[in-house]
C-alpha positions as CSV (number, residue, x, y, z in Angstrom):
1,P,73.9,-5.6,58.9
2,N,77.7,-5.2,58.4
3,L,78.5,-1.8,59.7
4,T,81.6,0.1,58.1
5,P,83.1,3.5,58.7
6,T,79.8,5.1,57.3
7,L,77.8,3.5,59.7
8,T,79.6,3.8,62.9
9,R,77.8,2.4,65.9
10,M,76.9,5.0,68.6
11,P,73.8,5.6,70.6
12,L,72.5,6.6,67.1
13,L,74.2,5.4,64.0
14,Q,76.3,8.6,62.9
15,L,76.0,8.6,59.1
16,L,78.7,10.3,57.0
17,N,78.7,11.8,53.3
18,Y,80.5,9.7,50.8
19,I,82.7,12.0,48.8
20,D,85.9,11.3,46.4
21,G,86.1,7.3,47.3
22,R,85.6,7.7,51.0
23,P,83.2,8.4,54.0
24,V,83.6,12.0,55.0
25,A,82.2,14.2,58.0
26,S,80.0,16.8,57.1
27,R,81.4,20.4,57.4
28,S,78.0,21.2,58.7
29,T,76.9,20.7,62.5
30,A,73.5,20.2,61.6
31,R,71.9,16.7,61.7
32,T,68.7,14.9,61.1
33,E,67.3,12.0,62.7
34,V,66.5,8.9,60.6
35,V,63.4,6.9,62.0
36,D,62.3,3.5,61.6
37,P,58.9,3.8,60.3
38,A,57.9,0.3,61.7
39,T,58.7,1.4,65.1
40,G,58.4,5.1,64.9
41,E,61.9,5.2,66.7
42,A,65.0,7.1,65.6
43,Y,68.1,4.9,65.1
44,A,70.5,7.0,63.0
45,S,71.5,10.6,62.7
46,A,72.5,12.0,59.1
47,P,74.4,15.1,58.1
48,D,72.3,18.1,56.9
49,S,75.0,19.2,54.5
50,G,75.8,22.6,53.6
51,E,77.5,24.6,50.9
52,A,81.0,23.4,51.7
53,D,79.8,19.8,51.4
54,V,78.3,20.2,48.0
55,D,81.4,22.1,46.9
56,A,83.6,19.3,47.9
57,A,81.5,16.6,46.2
58,M,81.1,18.6,43.1
59,T,84.9,19.2,43.1
60,A,85.5,15.5,43.3
61,A,82.9,14.6,40.6
62,L,84.3,17.2,38.1
63,A,87.8,16.0,38.7
64,A,86.8,12.4,38.2
65,F,84.9,13.3,35.1
66,N,88.0,14.5,33.3
67,S,89.4,11.0,33.2
68,F,86.4,8.8,33.5
69,K,84.6,10.5,30.4
70,R,87.7,8.8,28.4
71,T,87.0,5.4,29.4
72,T,85.9,2.9,27.0
73,P,82.3,1.5,26.8
74,S,83.8,-1.9,27.8
75,Q,85.6,-0.4,30.7
76,R,82.5,1.2,32.0
77,Q,80.7,-2.1,31.5
78,G,83.2,-3.9,33.4
79,F,82.5,-1.3,36.4
80,L,78.8,-1.7,36.3
81,L,78.9,-5.6,36.2
82,K,81.3,-5.7,39.1
83,I,79.0,-3.2,41.0
84,A,76.1,-5.4,40.3
85,S,77.6,-8.6,41.5
86,A,78.7,-6.6,44.9
87,I,75.1,-5.6,45.3
88,E,73.9,-9.1,44.6
89,A,76.5,-10.6,47.2
90,H,75.3,-8.2,49.7
91,A,71.7,-8.5,48.9
92,D,70.4,-9.4,52.3
93,E,72.3,-6.8,54.1
94,L,71.2,-4.0,51.8
95,A,67.5,-5.4,52.0
96,R,67.9,-5.2,55.9
97,L,69.0,-1.6,55.7
98,E,66.3,-0.6,53.3
99,C,63.7,-2.3,55.3
100,K,64.7,-0.6,58.5
101,N,65.0,2.8,56.8
102,C,61.7,2.5,55.1
103,G,59.5,0.1,57.1
104,K,59.4,-2.4,53.9
105,P,58.6,-6.0,54.3
106,F,61.8,-8.0,54.2
107,L,61.0,-10.9,51.8
108,L,59.2,-8.4,49.1
109,T,62.0,-6.1,49.2
110,L,64.7,-8.6,48.5
111,D,63.0,-10.3,45.7
112,E,61.1,-7.2,44.2
113,E,63.6,-4.4,44.8
114,I,67.1,-5.7,45.3
115,A,67.0,-8.3,42.7
116,A,65.3,-5.7,40.2
117,A,68.0,-3.1,41.0
118,V,70.8,-5.8,40.2
119,D,69.1,-6.6,36.7
120,Q,68.7,-2.9,36.0
121,I,72.6,-2.2,36.4
122,R,73.2,-5.3,34.3
123,F,71.1,-3.7,31.5
124,F,73.0,-0.4,31.5
125,A,76.1,-2.2,31.7
126,G,75.2,-3.8,28.3
127,A,73.7,-0.5,27.2
128,A,77.1,1.2,27.6
129,R,78.4,-0.8,24.5
130,Q,75.3,-0.2,22.4
131,L,75.1,3.6,21.8
132,E,74.3,4.4,18.3
133,G,74.4,7.5,16.1
134,R,73.0,7.7,12.6
135,A,75.1,6.6,9.8
136,A,78.0,9.0,8.7
137,G,77.2,10.3,5.2
138,E,78.5,12.8,2.7
139,Y,75.6,15.2,2.8
140,M,77.6,18.0,1.0
141,E,79.9,17.2,-1.6
142,G,83.5,16.7,-0.2
143,L,82.3,16.9,3.3
144,L,81.6,13.9,5.7
145,S,79.5,14.1,8.7
146,M,79.1,11.8,11.6
147,I,77.4,11.8,14.9
148,V,79.1,11.5,18.3
149,R,77.4,10.8,21.5
150,E,79.2,12.0,24.7
151,P,78.5,12.0,28.3
152,V,77.0,15.4,29.3
153,G,79.4,15.8,32.6
154,V,78.6,16.0,36.2
155,C,75.1,15.0,36.9
156,A,73.3,16.2,40.1
157,A,70.6,13.6,41.2
158,V,67.9,14.0,43.9
159,T,66.0,10.7,44.8
160,P,62.8,10.0,46.8
161,W,62.1,8.1,50.0
162,N,59.8,5.5,48.7
163,Y,62.3,3.4,46.7
164,P,65.7,4.9,47.9
165,L,68.1,2.3,46.5
166,M,66.3,1.4,43.3
167,M,65.8,5.1,42.5
168,A,69.5,5.8,43.0
169,V,70.3,3.0,40.6
170,W,67.9,4.5,38.1
171,K,69.9,7.8,38.3
172,W,73.7,6.6,38.5
173,A,73.5,3.4,36.2
174,P,72.7,5.1,33.0
175,A,74.9,8.2,34.0
176,L,77.9,6.2,34.6
177,A,77.2,3.9,31.7
178,A,77.5,7.0,29.5
179,G,80.7,8.1,31.1
180,N,79.3,10.9,33.5
181,T,80.2,11.2,37.3
182,V,77.3,11.7,39.8
183,V,76.5,13.7,43.0
184,L,73.5,12.3,44.6
185,K,71.3,13.5,47.4
186,P,69.1,10.9,48.9
187,S,66.0,11.9,50.9
188,D,66.7,13.0,54.3
189,T,64.5,10.4,55.9
190,T,66.0,7.4,53.9
191,P,69.8,7.7,53.3
192,V,71.1,4.6,54.8
193,S,71.0,2.1,51.9
194,T,72.3,4.6,49.3
195,L,75.4,5.2,51.7
196,R,76.1,1.7,52.0
197,M,75.7,1.1,48.4
198,A,78.1,3.9,47.8
199,E,80.8,2.1,49.9
200,L,80.4,-1.0,47.7
201,M,80.6,1.0,44.6
202,G,83.8,2.9,45.8
203,A,85.6,-0.2,46.0
204,I,85.3,-0.7,42.5
205,L,85.0,2.9,40.9
206,P,87.7,5.4,40.4
207,S,87.4,8.1,43.4
208,G,85.0,10.9,42.8
209,V,82.8,9.0,40.1
210,F,79.8,8.7,42.4
211,N,79.4,10.8,45.5
212,V,76.5,11.0,48.1
213,V,75.7,14.1,50.0
214,C,72.8,13.8,52.8
215,G,70.5,16.6,53.7
216,R,67.3,18.2,53.5
217,R,65.5,20.2,50.8
218,E,68.1,23.2,51.2
219,T,70.9,20.8,50.5
220,G,69.1,19.8,47.3
221,R,68.7,23.2,46.2
222,L,72.6,23.9,46.6
223,L,73.2,20.8,44.5
224,V,70.8,21.8,41.7
225,E,72.0,25.5,41.7
226,H,75.7,24.7,41.8
227,A,77.7,25.9,38.7
228,V,79.2,22.2,38.0
229,P,76.6,20.0,37.0
230,S,75.3,19.9,33.4
231,L,72.3,17.9,34.1
232,V,69.9,17.5,37.1
233,S,67.7,14.5,37.5
234,I,65.0,14.2,40.3
235,T,62.4,11.6,41.2
236,G,59.9,13.3,43.5
237,S,56.7,15.1,43.9
238,V,55.4,17.7,41.4
239,R,56.4,20.6,43.7
240,A,59.8,19.3,44.0
241,G,60.1,19.1,40.3
242,R,58.9,22.6,39.8
243,E,61.3,23.7,42.4
244,V,64.0,21.8,40.8
245,A,63.3,23.1,37.4
246,A,63.2,27.0,38.8
247,S,66.4,26.5,40.3
248,A,68.1,25.0,37.2
249,A,66.8,27.7,35.1
250,P,69.3,30.4,35.5
251,L,72.2,28.3,34.2
252,L,69.8,26.5,31.7
253,K,70.8,23.2,33.0
254,R,69.2,19.9,31.6
255,V,66.6,18.6,33.8
256,H,65.1,15.1,33.9
257,L,61.9,15.1,36.0
258,E,60.1,11.9,37.1
259,L,57.3,13.2,39.3
260,G,53.9,12.3,40.8
261,G,51.1,10.1,39.2
262,K,47.4,9.4,39.8
263,A,47.1,6.2,37.6
264,P,43.7,5.4,36.4
265,V,42.6,1.9,36.4
266,V,39.7,1.6,34.0
267,V,37.8,-1.8,34.4
268,F,35.0,-2.8,31.9
269,A,32.0,-5.2,32.8
270,D,33.6,-7.7,30.4
271,A,36.8,-8.1,32.4
272,D,37.5,-11.1,34.8
273,L,36.5,-9.1,37.9
274,E,37.6,-11.4,40.5
275,T,41.3,-11.7,38.8
276,A,41.1,-8.0,38.3
277,A,40.4,-7.0,41.8
278,A,43.0,-9.4,43.3
279,D,45.9,-8.0,41.0
280,I,44.7,-4.5,41.6
281,A,44.8,-4.7,45.1
282,V,48.4,-5.8,45.0
283,A,49.2,-3.1,42.7
284,A,47.6,-0.6,44.9
285,Y,48.8,-1.7,48.2
286,F,52.5,-2.8,47.3
287,N,54.8,-0.5,49.2
288,A,51.8,0.8,51.2
289,G,50.6,2.6,47.9
290,Q,53.7,4.9,48.1
291,D,54.4,4.4,44.4
292,C,53.8,6.9,41.5
293,T,52.2,4.2,39.7
294,A,50.2,2.5,42.2
295,A,46.7,1.3,41.0
296,T,44.8,3.5,43.3
297,R,42.2,5.1,41.0
298,V,39.7,2.6,39.9
299,V,37.2,3.6,37.3
300,V,34.5,0.9,36.7
301,E,31.9,0.5,34.4
302,A,28.6,1.2,35.9
303,A,27.2,-2.4,35.3
304,A,30.0,-3.8,37.3
305,Y,30.5,-1.0,39.9
306,E,28.9,-2.4,42.9
307,T,30.6,-5.8,42.4
308,M,33.9,-4.4,42.0
309,V,33.6,-2.2,45.2
310,A,32.6,-5.4,47.0
311,L,35.6,-7.5,45.5
312,L,38.0,-4.7,46.4
313,A,36.7,-4.4,50.0
314,R,37.1,-8.2,50.4
315,E,40.6,-7.9,49.1
316,A,41.5,-5.1,51.4
317,E,39.9,-6.5,54.5
318,Q,40.5,-10.4,54.0
319,N,43.3,-10.8,51.5
320,T,46.0,-8.0,52.2
321,K,48.2,-8.7,54.9
322,L,49.3,-5.7,56.9
323,G,52.5,-5.7,58.9
324,S,53.3,-4.4,62.4
325,A,56.3,-3.4,64.2
326,T,57.1,-7.1,65.0
327,T,56.0,-8.9,61.8
328,M,57.6,-7.2,58.9
329,D,59.9,-10.2,58.2
330,S,56.8,-12.6,58.1
331,E,56.0,-14.3,55.0
332,G,52.9,-12.9,53.0
333,V,53.2,-9.3,54.4
334,L,52.1,-6.9,51.7
335,V,51.6,-3.6,53.4
336,G,54.3,-1.9,55.6
337,P,54.1,1.5,57.4
338,L,54.0,4.8,55.8
339,N,57.4,6.6,55.5
340,S,56.9,9.0,58.3
341,R,54.5,10.7,61.0
342,A,53.9,13.4,58.5
343,Q,53.2,11.0,55.7
344,L,50.8,9.3,58.0
345,E,49.0,12.5,58.9
346,R,48.8,13.5,55.5
347,V,47.0,10.4,54.4
348,K,44.8,10.6,57.5
349,G,44.1,14.1,56.5
350,F,42.4,12.9,53.3
351,F,39.9,11.1,55.2
352,D,39.2,13.9,57.6
353,R,38.2,16.0,54.6
354,L,36.1,13.4,52.7
355,P,32.9,14.9,51.2
356,P,29.5,13.6,52.8
357,H,28.7,11.7,49.4
358,A,31.9,9.5,49.8
359,R,31.7,6.0,51.4
360,V,34.6,4.3,53.1
361,V,33.9,0.7,52.6
362,A,37.1,-0.6,54.0
363,G,40.0,0.7,56.3
364,G,40.1,4.5,56.5
365,R,42.1,4.8,59.8
366,P,45.6,4.3,61.2
367,A,46.2,0.5,62.4
368,G,47.2,1.7,66.0
369,G,50.1,0.6,67.9
370,R,53.8,1.3,67.2
371,G,54.9,2.7,63.8
372,F,53.1,4.5,61.0
373,F,50.8,2.0,59.6
374,F,47.6,2.7,57.9
375,E,44.8,0.3,57.1
376,P,44.4,-1.0,53.5
377,S,41.3,1.2,52.4
378,V,38.7,1.4,49.8
379,V,36.6,4.4,49.2
380,A,33.5,4.6,46.9
381,G,30.8,7.3,46.0
382,L,33.6,9.8,44.8
383,R,33.2,12.3,42.2
384,Q,35.8,13.5,39.7
385,E,36.5,16.9,41.2
386,D,37.0,15.3,44.7
387,E,40.4,15.6,46.4
388,M,41.2,12.0,46.7
389,V,40.5,11.5,42.9
390,Q,42.6,14.6,41.7
391,E,45.6,14.5,44.2
392,E,48.2,11.8,44.9
393,I,47.5,10.4,48.2
394,F,50.8,8.0,48.4
395,G,49.1,5.7,50.9
396,P,47.3,2.3,50.8
397,V,43.9,3.7,49.5
398,I,41.9,2.8,46.6
399,T,39.3,4.9,45.4
400,V,36.4,3.6,43.1
401,Q,34.2,5.7,40.4
402,P,31.6,4.5,38.1
403,F,31.5,5.4,34.2
404,A,28.7,5.0,31.8
405,D,30.4,4.5,28.6
406,E,33.9,4.2,26.9
407,A,34.3,7.8,26.1
408,A,33.2,8.6,29.8
409,A,35.9,6.2,30.9
410,V,38.6,7.9,28.8
411,A,37.5,11.5,29.9
412,M,37.6,10.4,33.6
413,A,41.1,8.6,33.0
414,N,42.6,11.7,31.6
415,G,40.8,14.1,33.8
416,V,43.6,14.7,36.1
417,Q,47.0,16.7,36.1
418,Y,49.3,13.7,36.1
419,G,50.2,11.6,33.1
420,L,52.5,8.7,34.4
421,A,50.7,5.4,34.2
422,S,47.4,3.9,33.6
423,S,45.8,0.4,32.9
424,V,42.6,-0.9,31.2
425,W,41.0,-4.1,32.1
426,T,38.8,-5.8,29.3
427,S,38.4,-9.0,27.4
428,D,37.6,-6.7,24.3
429,H,41.1,-6.4,22.5
430,A,40.2,-3.7,20.0
431,R,38.6,-1.6,23.0
432,A,42.0,-2.2,24.9
433,L,43.9,-0.8,21.9
434,R,41.3,2.2,21.6
435,C,42.1,2.8,25.2
436,C,45.8,2.6,24.8
437,R,45.7,5.2,22.0
438,A,43.4,7.7,24.0
439,F,45.0,7.5,27.4
440,D,47.3,10.4,27.9
441,F,49.7,8.5,30.0
442,G,53.6,7.5,29.6
443,T,52.5,3.7,30.1
444,V,49.3,1.7,29.6
445,W,49.2,-1.7,30.8
446,V,46.4,-4.0,29.6
447,N,45.0,-6.6,32.0
448,T,47.7,-6.1,34.4
449,H,49.4,-3.2,36.5
450,I,52.7,-2.1,37.7
451,P,55.2,-4.6,36.1
452,L,58.5,-2.8,35.0
453,V,61.2,-4.2,32.8
454,A,64.7,-2.8,32.3
455,E,64.3,-2.9,28.6
456,M,61.1,-0.6,28.4
457,P,61.0,3.2,29.3
458,H,59.3,4.5,32.4
459,G,58.3,8.2,32.4
460,G,55.3,10.4,32.0
461,F,53.4,13.3,30.6
462,K,51.7,16.7,31.9
463,Q,52.8,17.2,35.6
464,S,54.3,13.9,35.9
465,G,57.3,15.5,34.4
466,G,59.6,14.8,31.4
467,G,62.2,12.4,30.3
468,K,62.3,8.5,30.7
469,D,64.1,6.1,33.0
470,L,65.2,2.6,32.3
471,S,65.6,1.5,28.5
472,A,67.8,2.9,25.9
473,Y,65.8,5.9,25.9
474,G,66.8,6.6,29.6
475,F,70.4,5.8,28.8
476,E,70.4,8.6,26.0
477,E,68.8,11.2,28.5
478,Y,72.5,10.9,30.1
479,T,74.3,11.9,26.7
480,R,74.7,14.7,24.3
481,V,74.8,14.6,20.6
482,K,77.8,16.1,18.5
483,H,78.0,16.6,15.0
484,V,81.4,16.2,13.5
485,M,82.1,17.2,9.8
486,S,85.3,16.6,8.1
487,K,86.6,17.8,4.8
488,L,87.4,15.0,2.4
């Protein structure tokens, strides 16, 4: 990749924060190592930023907001369209950085993530010119009322390690389109692609509009608790969401939380089982299962249960290509490594704690060799109360449970703390619609699982958080509504 001042080559790449339009050395001497998950080897060092760094970024963002909020929708659209073109022009470079940082398969990342992020930026560029309020009206004689939508101010964003570049786009694109400025903290394990994107953006945006501060959990807390931001947006775990909500509470900041998931995949016996198994496997093992919407909790009608277990085992063992430290650029690789050694141990721990009634019918162990690879796995015989069913594994693991009838399927689907995404597989259209009505999840797919489009909202219920990403609904999250009344 093209190394810029932010990525200066030394024994380890020495990463810098990006503040007020330029790479800036941290005022903290603490550092964190960035590891390539495919090899397990450290290749970069990032700042573990402290209070002074966060203050500098917030000061820059606030100063920039005072002028950026007055830009016109067409000007902001222009900025976003130029950024989208710059990312598109550097797609290969950004994909390489993302893959080394996350251990992702290169071809999939280029096609499914970088291209999607560019499309999402262009969507929000168009949305910048589509903000609408209710019609002005004379609701009291002699007084004209109108609605004005305004940017909220400086937005603090915390992004996860599973899709670092794309999740950053989900934060800053609607925020900037609405006229806000942003201070963003990427995950301490995956800051590299976000920093490079910030450089590309900095060549287009006014200084201070987009800032990146690296660091661990404490840096995130400093970001959230800082007096400047009016809105805090996080994509992460339920634990992280609770911590952010608690930190934001004293100043009553708006919070936007996209948290964990445990998506039910409800398969009726009348579905096309072969097709369903193949599609579910892709939706479960994409990004090594490190996706809050991953199709990893399969619930199957009893009459088709053993058939589906066998089909999913075949998909895991024969039709799902697991990468290795030397093959992540190869065509057809679907499953890369887990994010870190800690995540590998976490997934392994679920198998170490399996109850006696569970059956591992495929995988169930680390792949061995270099890196943090785990075999695509299928576990049958689980019960609703089991840990693997109730908790987010965030690994390439499919669990399979039988159900007796439609009512039981709905109860099992909804019987978790999460409410992000779900799917139903059946040839009975009326049944599919009944399940869509009954499922307590922010997204319900029918005979498919995991596709996302920029025009439709993404977000969940219950412990999966609140607020929407993507779509006009996601755009409105970064605005506030003002009533203006004028005497005639």
